C-alpha positions, 0 to 999 in steps of 0.5 A, spaced: 837 776 696 842 776 702 848 772 704 851 769 711 858 765 710 858 758 713 864 753 713 866 746 713 872 743 713 872 743 704 871 751 705 867 756 705 859 756 702 854 763 701 847 761 705 841 765 704 840 769 711 833 766 711 835 759 710 835 754 717 839 749 713 847 751 712 852 749 709 852 741 709 845 741 707 846 746 701 852 741 699 847 735 699 843 739 696 848 741 690 851 734 690 845 729 690 840 731 684 837 724 683 830 723 684 828 731 684 824 728 691 826 731 698 825 726 704 819 724 705 814 728 710 814 722 716 822 721 715 822 729 717 818 727 723 821 722 726 828 725 725 825 731 729 823 726 735 830 723 735 832 729 736 827 731 741 828 725 746 836 726 744 837 733 747 832 730 753 836 725 755 843 729 755 839 734 758 836 730 763 844 727 765 847 734 765 851 733 758 847 739 755 845 745 757 838 746 760 837 752 755 840 750 749 837 743 750 830 747 752 831 750 745 833 745 741 826 741 744 822 747 741 825 747 734 823 739 735 816 741 736 815 745 731 818 741 725 814 735 728 808 739 728 810 741 720 813 747 720 819 748 716 819 743 713 821 747 707 828 748 709 829 739 708 832 739 702 837 734 701 834 729 695 831 723 698 836 718 694 844 720 697 851 718 698 853 717 705 848 712 708 843 718 710 849 723 713 846 729 708 839 728 711 841 728 718 845 734 718 840 737 714 835 736 721 841 738 725 842 745 721 834 746 721 833 745 729 840 748 731 839 755 727 831 756 729 834 753 737 839 760 735 833 764 734 830 762 739 835 764 744 835 771 740 841 769 736 842 770 729 842 763 724 848 761 722 851 763 730 853 756 731 857 759 737 850 759 740 847 752 739 851 747 734 849 742 729 854 737 732 856 739 738 849 740 740 844 737 736 847 731 735 850 730 741 851 723 743 849 720 736 850 718 729 848 718 723 848 711 724 844 710 730 839 716 728 836 714 720 835 708 722 831 709 728 827 713 724 826 710 718 823 705 722 819 709 726 816 713 719 815 706 717 811 704 722 807 710 722 805 709 715 804 702 716 798 703 721 793 707 716 795 702 710 793 696 714 787 700 715 785 700 708 786 694 707 781 692 712 776 697 708 778 693 702 776 687 705 769 690 708 768 692 701 769 685 698 765 682 703 759 687 702 759 684 695 760 678 697 754 678 700 749 683 695 752 676 689 750 671 693 744 668 689 747 670 682 750 665 678 756 665 673 760 660 670 767 658 673 773 659 669 780 654 669 785 658 665 781 662 661 775 656 659 769 655 662 770 651 668 764 650 672 757 654 675 760 658 682 756 664 685 758 671 683 758 672 691 764 666 692 769 669 688 768 676 692 769 672 698 775 668 695 777 675 693 776 678 701 780 672 704 785 674 700 785 681 702 784 679 709 791 675 710 794 682 706 791 686 712 793 682 718 800 681 715 800 688 715 798 690 721 803 685 724 809 686 720 810 692 724 813 688 730 818 686 726 821 694 727 820 695 733 827 694 735 831 699 734 839 702 735 839 709 737 844 708 742 849 705 738 852 711 735 857 710 729 857 701 728 853 699 734 858 699 740 855 706 743 862 709 743 861 717 745 854 715 747 854 715 756 851 709 758 845 713 761 844 716 756 844 709 752 838 706 756 834 713 757 834 714 750 830 709 748 824 710 754 824 718 752 822 716 744 817 710 747 814 716 749 815 721 743 812 717 739 807 713 742 810 706 739 813 700 743 820 701 741 825 697 744 833 697 744 836 692 740 839 687 745 845 687 740 845 694 736 851 692 732 846 688 728 841 694 726 846 698 724 848 693 719 843 688 716 837 691 714 834 684 712 828 687 716 826 691 710 825 686 705 821 682 710 817 688 710 817 689 704 815 682 702 809 684 705 807 689 701 810 685 696 805 680 697 798 685 698 801 688 691 800 681 687 793 680 690 792 687 688 794 685 680 790 678 680 783 681 683 784 687 678 785 683 673 779 679 674 774 685 674 777 688 668 776 681 664 768 681 668 767 688 666 769 687 658 765 689 653 760 693 653 757 688 648 762 684 645 767 682 651 765 677 657 759 683 660 759 678 667 759 685 671 759 693 670 764 697 674 763 705 674 764 709 669 769 714 671 771 718 665 771 718 657 776 712 655 778 714 647 780 720 644 777 717 637 772 712 639 765 715 641 762 712 647 768 708 649 769 708 656 776 704 659 777 700 666 782 706 668 781 704 676 783 697 676 788 699 670 791 704 675 792 699 681 795 694 677 800 699 675 801 702 682 801 695 684 807 693 679 811 700 681 810 696 688 814 690 685 819 694 682 819 698 689 820 690 693 826 689 688 831 695 689 830 694 697 833 687 696 839 690 692 840 695 697 839 690 703 844 685 700 849 691 699 850 692 706 858 692 708 861 690 714 858 695 719 854 699 715 849 699 709 851 705 705 844 704 701 839 706 707 836 711 703 834 708 698 831 702 702 828 708 706 825 712 699 822 705 696 820 702 702 816 709 703 813 709 697 811 702 697 806 703 702 804 710 699 803 707 693 799 701 696 794 705 700 793 710 695 791 705 690 786 701 695 783 706 697 781 708 689 780 701 688 774 702 694 771 708 693 772 709 685 770 701 683 769 695 688 763 699 692 760 701 685 760 694 681 753 691 679 752 684 676 750 683 669 744 677 672 741 675 666 747 674 661 750 670 667 745 665 667 744 665 660 751 663 659 751 658 665 745 655 661 749 655 655 755 651 657 758 645 657 759 644 664 754 640 665 757 635 663 761 634 669 755 633 674 753 627 669 760 623 671 758 620 678 751 617 674 753 615 667 760 615 667 766 620 665 767 618 658 759 617 656 759 625 659 765 627 655 762 624 649 755 628 651 759 634 651 763 634 645 757 632 642 753 638 644 759 643 642 760 639 635 752 640 634 750 646 638 746 644 643 745 644 650 748 639 655 740 638 656 738 636 650 744 631 649 743 627 655 736 626 654 738 620 651 740 617 657 736 620 663 728 622 664 727 630 664 726 629 671 732 626 673 735 631 669 731 637 673 734 633 679 741 633 676 742 638 672 741 645 678 746 649 677 745 652 684 747 645 687 753 645 683 756 651 687 756 647 693 760 640 696 757 634 694 754 630 687 748 634 685 742 629 684 745 622 687 741 621 694 734 623 691 736 619 684 739 613 689 732 613 693 728 613 686 731 607 684 729 604 691 
């Protein structure tokens, strides 16, 4: 392998001749051996979009030579299209508030622009990573702006995935609308419900998540590009400051707005706690729903056995024929990881000091992980579990018939104390509520009162009809 020699304030290094990155990227690559993961693909694209907007703005006000600017713009477009992503070698977790990621982008763009102009990579007299590519900018306005853009891009498909999950649950709500089952409170028998009602409640929770995720992008649209180092706009022409946001809006297709007080988003990152909080809420709903499905599908012969979920893989290396609920289990694990990411974001945001938060790479890394994990988990949940759920109707009806829950509808007719005595006797003697209640009510009265389908609706089963009989 052949090398070129590059230098910085610390000295000289050998950089592979075919590399588009330079000495700053290489030092960061050697320094930050942390997550083993590169910066997120959407963040790479967002950084390139910011650099493109800056080059156009600087060209338009004649701060940047047109020939150099045009080469930079072409290089940015290529990166936005997905080229050269293997040249972004810095770790997602890094010191310096994102400086390494920003310099990695500057160097790749500069070397590609040099190449487009007929020069050899590393000839920074032709196109300089800092003087040209980073003109009118600082890491401290470029990186936060790019993180917001990338987050918005990732949130849109996540919102759609939650919309798809909502629809899948609503389809089950309709499919199971006439399937009676026992409701449970504190894992004990409660009163009958429709299986469809349970899935309808799940759909309502997911609908809230979908709406929250869809709307939260509005909180990310205010950006600090043009604020440079600390939000004051030092070293940035006022014409650049006002035009770069307009150009960036056109490039991204997002309704971005320049923050009215650019020092605020430069040093304060509470918006990411807010966004992460919405994702955390969604994760908790997924955990609850997944747990219910695991319990309802427990068996196949010695558990609740209320529903059957799709069998996707063998469940044991020692127990023949065993099938485990691996999809709900995987969803729960992904959701737990989201909760962990949320905590890391909280710690990062509160760690900001004065005019900058050095933990923004950590915040971005965990935020993007949250979004990716949730989307993957939700899509898997829909197509490998929810859509294939079947109700064990006969078994569900038997459990309702043998339950003690009917005692609740006896209270309005016989009083709570007598209804409790009936339930106790039925439990101790292994009888049904109907069998014991025959001591107090006629068979035809019990037929009216002990109607499990009426018990899943508002009102007191049998009250009006029996009052009519009495009159």
